[in-house]
N, C-alpha and C positions, 0 to 999 in steps of 0.2 A: 692847914690854915683854917679849916672849919672846925667848929666845936660840935659836940653832940647836941641833940635836941634839948636835952635837959640843961645843958650848960648854957644854951641860948636863952632859955627862959630865966635862968638865975644869974646870968652874967651879962654884962654890958658888952654889946657887939662893937668891936673895934675893927674898922674897915681899912683895907690897904688903900693908900692914896691913889694908886693906879686904878683900882676897882671903882673907886669913887668917881673918878673922871669918866669911866666907862658908863656908869649908871647915869650920870648926867647926860651923856650923849644919847643914851637910850631914851631917856625921858623926852629929850628934844625931838628925837626921831619919831616917837609915839605921837607927839603933838602934830608933827608934820603929816603923819599918816592919817590922823583923824581929820585934819583939814582937807587932805586930798580926798578922803572918802566922802566927805560932805559934798565936795565939788562934784564928784562922780555921781552921787545920789541925785544931786540936782539935775545934772545932765540927763540921767536915766529917766527921771520923772518927766522931764521935758520930752524925751524921745518916746516914752511909753504913751504919753498922751497922743503923740503924733501917729504911732503905729496902731493904736487901738482903733483909730478911725479906718485904717486900711485892712484890718484883720478880717472883717466880714467879707470884703471883696475877695481876699485870698482864699478864705474857706470855701466860698462858692466855686471859684475857679478850680481849686484843688479837688472838690467833690466831683465836678464834671469830668476832669481828667481821670480820676479814680474809677468812675463808672465806665468810661470808655476803655480803660485798661482791663477792667474785670470782664467786660464783654469780649475783648480781644482774647483774654486768657481762656474764656469758655470756648470760643471758636477754635483756638489753637488746640485746646485739650480734645475737643470733639474730632478734629481733623487728624491731629498727629498722634493721639493716644487711644481714644475710645474706638474710633473706626478701625485702625489697624488691629487693636486688641480684639475687636469683634471678628474681624476677618481671620485672625489667627485662631480664634475660638472655633469659627466655622470650619477652618481647615483641619484643626485638630479633631473636630467632631467627625469630619469625613474620613480622617485617618483611622479614628477609633472604631467608628461604626461602618465604615466602608461605603457610606452613601451620604449625599449632601442633604442639608435641611431645606424644607420648602421655602419659597419666597415669602409666603404669608407669615411663616414663623419668623423669618428673618426681619420683617418690618415691625412686628408686634412685640416680640420678646426683647426685654431689656437685659443686656449682658452686664454682669458685675464680676467682681474679682472672685466670688465664690464659684460662679459658673466656670471661669477660666481655671481655677484651682482644681475643681472636680474633673473637668475634661483632661487637664494636664496629668492628674494622677492616673486616670484611665489609660491615657496615651503612654505614660511611663510603664504601667503594668504590661501593656501590650508589647511595647518595645523590649521589655525584659523577656517575655515569651519568645519574641522573634529572635532576640540575641541568643537565647538558649538553643533555639531550633537551628539557627545558622551555625552555631558553634558545633552542635552534634553532627550536622551535615558535613561541615568542614573537616571533622575528625573521621569522616567515613561512615558514620552511622546513618545509613539511608532509610532506616526503619523509623526515624524520628517523626512525630506527628505534631501538628499545630491546628487547633480548632478555633472556629469563629462562631460567636453566638448570633450573628446577623446573617441575613439572606445573601447579601452581596458584599464581598470583601476582596477587592482587587489585589491588595498587597499580599494577603494570605494565599490567594489563588496563584499569584506569580511565584511566591516562595515555594509552594508545593510543586508548581511546574518546574522551577529550578531544581528542586530535589529530585524530581522524576528524571530530568535531563541528566543530572549528575549520576543518578543510578544507571541510566541507559548508557552513559559514557563509560562508567566503570565496568559494566557488563561487556561493552564492546572492547574495552582494553583487555579485560580478562580473556575474551574470545580471541582477540588479536594475538595476545601473548601465547595462548594455547595453540593457535594456528602456527605461530612462529616456532614453538617447540616441536610441533608436528612436522613443520617444514625442515627444521634442522635434523630431526630424526630421519626423515625421508632422504635428505641430502647425504647424511652420514651413511645411511644404508646403501644408497646408490653408489657412493664412492667406494664403499667396501666391496660391493659386488662387481663394480667395474674393475677393481684390482684383481679379483678372482678371475673374472673373464679374461683379463689381459694376460695373466700369468699362466693360466692353464693351457697346456699344449700336448696332453697325453691322449687326446681322443674325445669323441663326443660323449661316450658313456661315463668316462672318468669326470669330465667337466660337469655333466648333468648331476652326478652323484654329489659332487662338492657343492653345487649350487643348491640342490633341494635340501641338503642337510643344514647348510648355513641359513637358508631362508626360514626353515622351521625353527631354528634356534633364535633367529633375529626377531621374528614376530611372535615368538613364544606360542607356536601352534603345536599340534600333536602328531600330525601325519601329513605326508605329501608325496607327490609322484610327478614325473615328467614323461609324457608320451611323445614320440617322434613319428612324423608322417612318412610312410613309405608308399611311393606312387608306383602302381602297376600299369602295364599296357592297357589293361581293361580297368576302367574306373571302378567297376563293381568289386574288383579284387584288391583295391587299395585299402590300407589299414593303418591304424595307429599302434605303434609298438611301445610297450613300457620299457624305457631304457634306464630309468633311475627311480628309486623309491626310498622313502624314509619311514621306518616303523610300520611297514606294510605287512599284514598277515591276512591277505584277502584271497579266498578261494575263487572269487569272481575272475581274477586275472592270472590264473595259473598258467595259461598259455601265453600271457603277456601281450596279447593282441586284441584290439578292439576294431570292429568294422566301422566304416563311416556311417554315421546316422544311428549307431547302436548305443543306447543308454545316454546318460548325461554327457559323457566324454564325446561320443559321436555327434550328439546334438549341438554341443558347443562348437565343434569343428564346422558344422554346416551353417550355424547362425552367425559365427564370427564375432560373438559378443560374450562378455563375462556372465557367469551364472553364480548367484549368491543365494544359498538356501539356509534357512534357520529351522526348517522342519524337514528332517531327513527321513526318508522311508526306512522302516525297520529292516527291510531286506537288503539295504544298500551295503553297509558295512558297519562294523564296530571296532573299537580300539581296545586292545588288550594291554594289561600291565600286570605287575606283581600282585595288585590288589583285586584283580578280576577283570571283567569286561564292562565297557560303557559305550554308549552311543554319543558321538560328538554333537555339540550344540549347533555348529554351522559348517557349511561346505562351500568352498569357493573354487570355481573352475574358470580359467581364463585362457583364451587362445594365444599362441605365440605367432605373431604376424610379422613377416619381413617382406618388403617389396610387394605389399598388398596380397601376399600369399600366406596361408596358414601352414606353418611347418611343424606345428606340434601343439600340445595342450599341457597346461600346468594345473594340478589339482592340490588344494590345501584343505585339510580338515582340522578343527580345533575345538577344545572344550570351552573356549571363550569366544564371545561374539566379536567379529572383526569390526573395527571402527572404520568410518568412511576414509580417513587418511591412510589407514593400513591397506584398504582395498585400492585406493589411488596409487599407493606405493607399489603394490604388487602388479598393477596394470602397467605402470611406467617401467618397472623392472622387467616385465615380460617382453617389452619392446627390445631392450638391450640383450636379453637372453636370446630372443629370436634371431637378432642380427649375428650374435657370436656363434650360436648353434649352426646357423646357415653357413657362415664362413668356415667353421670347423668341419661341417659335413662336406663342403666343397673341397676343402684341403684334403680330407681323407679320401674323397672320391678321386681327386687329382693324383694323390699318391698311388692309389690303386691303379688308376689309369696309366700312370707312368711306369709302375711295375709291370702292368700288363703289356704296355708298349715295349718295354725292355725285353720281356719274355718273348713277345711276338717278333721283336727284332732279332733276338738270338735264334728263335725257331726259324725265322725267315732266312737268317744267315746260314743255318744248317741246311735248310731246304735248298738254298742257292748253291751251297757247296755240293750237296747231293745231286742237284740238277746239273751242275757243271760236270761232275763225274759221269752222270748218265749221258750227257751230251758228248763227252769225250769217248765213252764206250760206244755210243751210237755212231759217232763219226768213224770210229775204228771199224765198227761193224759195217757201216755203209761203204767204207773203202774196200773192206774185204768182199762185200757183196758186189761192189762195182767191178772188182777184179775178177770175181767168179762169173759175174754176168758177162764180162768181156770174153772170158774163156768160153762160156756157154754159147755166146753169139757166134764165136768161131766154130765151135762144134756144131751149132745149129746150121750154120752155112754149109759146113761139110756134109752134114746129114741130109740137108735139103737137096744137095747136089747129087746124093747117091742113094738116098732112102726115101720112099714115099711116106708122107706123114699127113694125117688128117685128124679132125676133131669131131666128136659127136656130143650132142647135148644129152640130158638125162632121159629124153624120150626116144633116143636112137635116131635122131635126125642129123644130117651132116651140117656143120656150121662153118667149117674151114678145111682147106686142103692145100698142100704145097703144089708147086707147078709140076713136079715130077709125077705126082699122083694123077693130076688132071690130064697131063699129056698122055699118060699110060692108057687112060680110058677115053681119050679124045673128047673131053668134056670141059666146059667152062665152069667157073665157080657158081655162077647164077643157076646153071643147069643142075649142078650137083646138089645144091641146097634144097632143090625141089624134090629130091629123091630120098626116100628113107633107106637106112642101112639094110633093113631086112629085105627090101625089094630086090636088091642085086646080090645079096649073100644068103638067100633063103635056102639054097641047096646045102649049105653048110650045117643046117640044123634040121632035126627031124620034123619039127613043126614050129608054129609061132609060139607055142607055150614053152618049148625048149629055148627059143630065142629070148623070151621074157625072163626065164630063169638065168640065162647067161647074163642078160643086162642087169638083173637084180644083184647078181654076184659082184658085178662091177660097181654098182651103186653102194654096196656095202663096204667098198674100199679095197676089194681084192684085186690084185694084179693077175691077169690071165694071159695065156699064150694059146693061140688056136690057129689051125689051118683053115683058111677061108677060101671058098670057091665063088668067084664072081661070075655072074651071067649077065652079059650086056651086049646088045646088038648081035645076038647069035653067036657070040664068042664066049669062051670060058677061060677064066684065069685063076690059077691056083696061087694064093699068097699065104705066107706064114706071117702072122701079125701078133704084135705085143700090145695088150690093152692096159693102159695106166690111168687110174682115176685121179683127177685133179681136185683137191679140196679148197674150199674158201676159208675165210677167217673164223667161221663158225664151225669148222670141222665137218662141213657137209660137202658131199661130192657135187662139184659145180659142172664139170665136163669130163670127157674121156679123151685122152690123147692116145692115138694109135700109130705105131710104127709098122709099116707094111713093106715087105719086099717080095718080089716075084719069085715063086718057087719053080713054076713051070709056065713058060710063056704061052704055050699052046698045049692042049691035051695030047695032041699027036706028036709033040716034040719034047725033048728034055734038054735041060740046060746042063752042060758039062762043066761049067765054071764053078766048081764047089768051093775052091779057095776064096773066090770073091764073095760068095755067099757067107762063108764063115767070118770073113773080115767084116762084112756088113753087120752080122749078128753081134760081133764084139763091139763095134762102134755104137750100135743101138743100146747095148747093155751099159756101155760107158755113159752114153747120153742120158739113159734112164737114171743111172745112179747120180750123175751130176744134177739132173733135174730134181731128184729127191733132196739132194743137199741144198739146192737153191730154194726149194719149197720150205725146207726147215729154216733156212736163214731168213727167207721172206716172212715166215711165220713169226720168228723171233724178232725181226725188225718191226713187224706190225705191233707186236706186244710192247716193244720198247717205245714205239711211236704213240701207242695208246697211253702208256704210263707217263711219257713225256707230256702228252696233251693234258692228262689229268693234273700233273705237277704244275704245268703252266696255268691251268684253270685255277688250281689252288693258290698259286702265287698271285694270280690276278685278283682272286677274292681277298687274299691277304693285303694286297696293295690297296684294294678298295676299302677294306676294314681299317688300314692304316690312315687313309685319307679321312675317314669318319672319325677315327681316334684322334687324329691331329686337330680336326675341327672341335672335337669335344674338349680336348686339353686346352686349345686356344681360348675357348669361351669360358672354361672353368677356372682358368688361372687367376690368382689374386693379384698378380702383377699385370700392369698394363702392357698389352702387346698390339703392335700395328704391323700389318703386312704391306710391303711396297712392291711396285712393279719394277722393271729393269731401268726406269727413269727416275725412281725416287718418289713416284706418286702413290699416295695412300689408297689401297684397294680394300682394306679390311681393318677393323679395330674391334677389340673385344670389349666386354661390358666393363671390366676394371678400368680401362683407359678412358672410356666414355664418362665414367663416374669421376675419374681424376681430373679430366679436362673440362667437365661440365658441358660437353658438346654432344650433339646427336651424331649418328652415323652419317647422315646426309651432310652435316656440316664438316665432317672430317674427310670423307672420301673424295677422290678426284682432285685433291689438293697436294701440292708438293710438301714434303716433310718440313722444309724451311719455313713454310707459312704457319706451321703450328708452333715451332720453336724459333723464336727470334734470334737466338744465339747461333743458330745453324744456317744463317743466310749465306755463309761462305761456301756451302756445298752446292749452291745453285750452279756453279760453274763446273761441277764434276760431270765427267762424260757419261758414266753409267752407274748402275747400282753397285758394281763391284768396288768402285772407289768409295762409295758411301759406307758400305758394310766394312771395308777395310779401315775406314776412319774410326769406326766404333767397335773394332775387334777387341779392344780393351775397354773396360768400363770407364766412362767419363761422367763428370758431374756438371749439370747445367740447371737452368730454371725453366719452369713452365708457368705461363700465365693462363689461369683457367677462365671460364666464362664470366665469373663474378669479379674478375680483376685481381684475384689473389695470386701472389707469387709463391710457387711451390718448388722447393729444391728436389731434383730428381736425379737418378742414376740411369744411364742408357748403355746398353750393349747390343751390338748387331751380330746376327748369325745368319748363315745361309746353309741350306741342306736340300736334298732331293728326296721326293716321295713320288713313286710311280712315274719316274722320268720327268718329273716336273720340279723346277726350282722354286724354292720358297725363300723369300728374303724378309727377315723379321727384325724389328727393333723391340727390345724388352725394356720397359720403363718401370722403375720402382720408386716409390715415394721415399726420398732420402731421410725425411724426418722420422718415418717409421724404422728405416734401416738403422739410423743413429740409436734409437731406443733399443732395437734388437742387438746392435753391436755392444752397447753398454751391458745389456743383459748377458750376452755371450762372454764378454770380458770378465764379468763377475763370476759366471759359471767356470770360466777357464781358470781364474785365480783359485776358486774353491777346489777345482780338479787338481791344480798343481799342488795346493796345500795337502790335499788328501794323498796325492801321489807321493809327495815328500814324506808324509807320515808312513805310508806303506813301504816306501823304499828304506826308510829308517828301520822299520821292523824287519824287513828282509835282511838288511845289513847286520842287524843284531843276530839273526839266525845264522847268517853266513859266517860271522866272526866266531860262532860257537863250533863250526865245522873243523874237522882236523885238517891241517895243512899237509900237502904232499911235497915231494922233492922239487927242487927249483925248476928243473927242465921237464917235469912230467906234466901231462895235460891235467887241467883242473876239472874234476868230475862234477860239474854243476848240473849239466843236462847231457843226455846222450847225443843230441844233435850238435851241441857245441863241441863235444869231444871228437866226434867222427865226421863233422861237416867239412865244408869247403875251406873254412878257416878254423884251426884248432887253437883254443885259448890255453896258453901256458901260464903257470904261476908267476913267471918272471915279468909278465905283462902288467901285473897288478901294481898300482901306485900306493896301495895301502890307505887309500881314501875311500871308504865303503861306498859312498854315494856315487862318486865318479867311476869307480871300478864296475859297479853294477850297471851303470849306463853304458860303459864300453862293451860289456858282455852282451847287453841287449842289442847293441848295434851289430855285433858279430852274429848273433842268433838270427836277426832279420836278414842279414846278408846271406847266411847259409840257407835260409828258407827260400830266398829268391833264386839262388844257384840251383837248388834242388828242383824248383819249379821249371827252370830252364831245361834241366836234364830230363825231366818228365814230359817235356813237350807241351807244356800248358799254353793256352791261348794268349794272344797279345794283351787282351783285356785283363786276364788274371795276372799276367806278369806286371802290367802297368799298375794294378792295384797293390801288389806286394811291394814293388819298388817305391811307390808313392809313400807307403808306410815307413820304409827305410829312410827316405829323404826327410819326411816330416819329423821322425824321431831323432835323426842325426842333427837336424836344425835346432830342435828343442834342447838337445844335449849341449851343443855349442853355445846357445843362448844362455843356458844355465851356467856354463863355465865363465862366460864373459860377464855375467852378473857378479860372480865371485871376484873376478879381476877388478871390477869397479869398486866392490865392497872393500877389498884389501889393498887397493891402489897398486896393482901389479904393474911394474915399470915396462915390461915387454908385452903389454896387452895388445898394442896395435899390430906388431908382427905376428902374434899368435892368431889374431882375428883374420889376418891375411891367409894364414895356413888353413883356417876354417873355410874361408871362401874358396880356396883352391879345391878342397875336397868336395864341397857342394857343387862347384862347376863340373867336376868329373861326373858326379851323380846325375846332374841334369843332362850332360852329354849322353850318358847311358840311357836315360829315359827317352831321349829323342831317337835312339838307334835300336829300339827293342826288336824291330823286325829283322835286322841284320844279325843273324845268330853268330856268324864267324867273328865279326867285329866285336860283338857283345862279349864273347869269351875272352878276347884279348884285353879289352878295357876293364873287365872285371878283375883280371889279375893285377892290373895297374892300381885299381881301387883298393884291392886287398893289401898290396904293398904299402900304399899311401897311408891307410888306416893304421896298420901295425907300426909303421915308422913313426906316425904321429903320436901314438899311444906311448911308445917306449923312448922316443927321442925328444919330442916337442913338449908333451904334457908333463914329463918328468921335471921340467924347469920350474913349474909353479908349485911343486909338492911342498916346499918350505912354507908357503903361505898358510897351509892348514896345520902346521906344527907349532 
């Protein structure tokens, strides 16, 4: 509807009527607007004139308010911005330089943003150094350094102090960790050696050798030795003996003994302290190896102390210096070694004492048997002597009534005479003993010298016959006399017995009674011979009496020694032992029980046994000790509360015996915890033994199976004793189960050995020992069979076990009747029949199990 610009200029514009109306309206509107603008301009001019008058007032008021506001802003800026900024600046300054600015500087210096920026950059640089320092310290680099260019910098000082504290803590941690490693090393070592100490039971030397070799290996030393103290009656003779050595080649100890106080070993014993040397004398010793010889770098010697007593010395030499923790370990280990060596030594000594006691008991038993025989012989001799003495008394009476008898001492003085002699000479005995023999018989000898020769012959033991002329009161008597020397126990002539009969009553008269004289002579001769026999018997009796006295003295000494031995064994025992009187009151306790109960001897003695063991209060009502001992004849298990209140399980057994006619009542107490450990160990060893025995029997069976078989009813030639013994083993007895057959043969062999011992008259103790072996092995065999029954579910196992028990009962009956030989032979035949019947009739029923 519009034309181009060129067409407008050349062509007449023709408007649309509608647009034309619109243009008219716009013109009208324009006029209205101009009118309105004029009105507004008038109004404005009027208002402008009014406000122009008020403008000056407004400007003045505005300026005043503006000035007040500027002052307020300056105040706020100073208080809220500048002053805090300055304070921050001063703080940053103190952080950067480590010191505060002076007050004068603070009042004069004007702080601007450049100062703040400068100090901020310095603070940032310092913080970067600190951050790097802290980072290195945090990473564990305690050699990190941070420097300050100013005299006093608290932050840097504190950081360095922190680093030093961290370094100290790290070193303490390393030290603590090292100490923990050392402690673990010590504990592992102690545990290892405690196991060695607990397991070793072969003797003190074997134990010491195991210990020293393991110690040298554990601490990586080169050489070691253990010396054990031997106490003598004289302290100067006591010495230390080398009982174990490792890698020793030392001429110094060829004799293996060191005196107390001699050298470093003896000095260590006296000082009771460890010796550690790093400078060893050239003359002490060297260590040899395949590369040559060298002197060790250090030597460590420590005492082995138990119960405050040095029982030995341990010596260690090494090419490496020992650390403190290694020395501490060796000293701790020395305490354990000392305790175990002491216990082992006591056990060995106790075993030796028990063997010695057994030997002495056997010797004493033999002596008692010999003494009994001597007493029987002596009693028989005494009976015979009494009989002969009675006969001699009768003969003596007869002679005294018919023959004159008197006695002379070795000086020829009268000491006794019978009534017939005294009556013949009308003298009393008191009058006779004042007279010498030569005074009234001098005419019978040429002179006194001849009498002395006669007397000398008698003193030499010669029997003489002589005609004697007595001169007394003017009368002479002719006697024929027999002189008999009497000897004492020392074979010396003690006196002379003279038989005298009157030959001629008076010199002027003769006696015609020749027959009576001859009869008297015969009686004298008979009496003389009887007297000789009596002297011989008396002499023999005196010798027997002296021997018996010596035997009794020896037995008395043995009894005394047995008492001392009893006390020694009592105190040396590792089991607790208490001795009771006949009312159950404790009168003695050994060291082992005092240690177990934690009580002193004073706290234990004079108290009833029930006061020590609460569980035994019921025995208070027992009448005497026999009931108490009978209660404990079998081992019972109870508990003991020690002094520290600990409850200890113990085993108790009571025994009673006689030493030197004195009854001893003992209760033996053993720590059940230790017994349990020991039983476990025994069970383990038993299992190992059974396994080895099974292997051995298997090998034996293999060898047996290779042997040639004989005829059914011929003896099986395994061993000569089985073939020819009490029981002969025939081939038909075999079950063809190698293990079982071998065990059956072993039982027969043991039975034959026992029967042979009975036939040889062996002692009851030996018989008991042999039969105990038979019972134990038979029980083992039955147990082995029953284990197979269980393994193969044998239906008749219960009945078979009853048969086993029947045989064991017979054996136990035999064991109780070993003294009765006649009964023993009868019951042995019964046992023989039961065993053979069991093998061929009962055992044959389970053969199918093994097929």
